[in-house]
C-alpha positions in Angstrom: 105.2 87.1 41.8 106.9 86.0 44.9 108.9 83.0 46.1 107.6 80.7 48.9 109.6 82.5 51.6 108.4 85.9 50.5 105.3 87.4 52.3 102.7 89.2 50.2 102.0 92.4 52.2 98.9 94.5 52.0 97.9 97.9 53.4 95.9 95.9 56.0 98.7 93.5 57.0 101.6 95.9 56.9 101.5 97.1 60.5 101.4 93.6 62.0 103.8 91.9 59.5 106.4 94.8 59.3 106.1 97.4 62.0 105.5 95.0 64.8 107.9 92.3 63.6 110.5 91.1 66.1 112.9 90.5 63.2 114.1 92.9 60.5 111.9 93.2 57.4 112.9 94.0 53.8 109.9 95.3 51.9 109.9 95.3 48.1 107.5 97.9 46.6 106.7 96.7 43.1 104.1 96.4 40.3 103.3 93.8 37.7 104.0 96.2 34.8 107.4 97.3 36.1 110.3 95.7 34.1 113.0 96.5 36.7 110.7 95.0 39.4 110.6 91.8 37.4 114.4 91.9 37.0 115.0 92.2 40.7 112.3 89.7 41.7 114.5 86.6 41.6 117.1 88.3 43.7 114.5 89.2 46.3 113.3 85.5 46.3 116.9 84.3 46.7 117.5 86.6 49.6 114.3 85.4 51.3 115.7 81.8 51.2 119.3 82.9 52.2 118.2 85.0 55.1 115.3 82.8 56.2 114.8 83.0 60.0 117.0 86.1 60.2 115.2 88.7 58.0 111.6 88.6 56.9 111.1 89.6 53.2 107.8 90.9 51.9 106.4 92.5 48.8 103.8 95.2 48.4 102.0 95.6 45.1 101.7 99.4 44.8 98.7 99.2 42.5 96.7 97.0 44.8 97.9 98.7 48.0 98.4 102.5 47.4 98.2 103.7 51.1 101.4 102.0 52.3 103.7 103.3 49.5 102.2 106.7 49.9 102.9 106.7 53.6 106.6 105.9 53.0 107.1 108.3 50.1 107.7 105.6 47.5 107.9 107.5 44.2 109.7 105.1 42.0 109.7 101.3 41.9 111.2 99.0 42.7 111.9 100.6 46.1 113.2 98.3 48.8 113.0 99.6 52.4 114.6 97.8 55.3 112.7 98.1 58.6 113.9 97.1 62.1 111.9 97.6 65.3 109.2 99.4 63.2 111.7 102.0 61.9 113.3 102.5 58.5 117.0 101.5 58.6 117.8 102.1 54.9 116.4 102.0 51.4 117.4 101.5 47.8 115.5 102.5 44.6 115.9 100.6 41.3 117.1 97.2 40.2 120.4 96.9 42.2 122.9 94.0 42.3 122.7 91.3 44.9 125.8 92.4 46.7 124.2 95.8 47.4 121.1 94.1 48.8 123.3 91.8 50.9 125.0 94.9 52.3 121.6 96.5 53.1 120.5 93.4 55.0 123.7 93.1 57.0 123.0 96.6 58.4 120.0 95.1 60.3 121.8 92.0 61.6 
């Protein structure tokens, strides 16, 4: 459930792909059964295309990868967390409009 510019993240790949990334990373914590996750999915895919080369966009399936959401206190999904230089810059919970996600990404650029 991800566009071609979106990286599928796992508990094993998270450190390398997100925490050690030289570019900012927006991580979408989601699950296949989550209706709001499905609603926000196309927005996340569109942002991955729009910000290609500036921000890396990845998705973590919380059912398949429980350690990473637990580590970052993800209690509700979708939760989108923006990382820069391995640290959390900001986060949003729930299906939010595209302009709110744009504003979130601009904080890291």
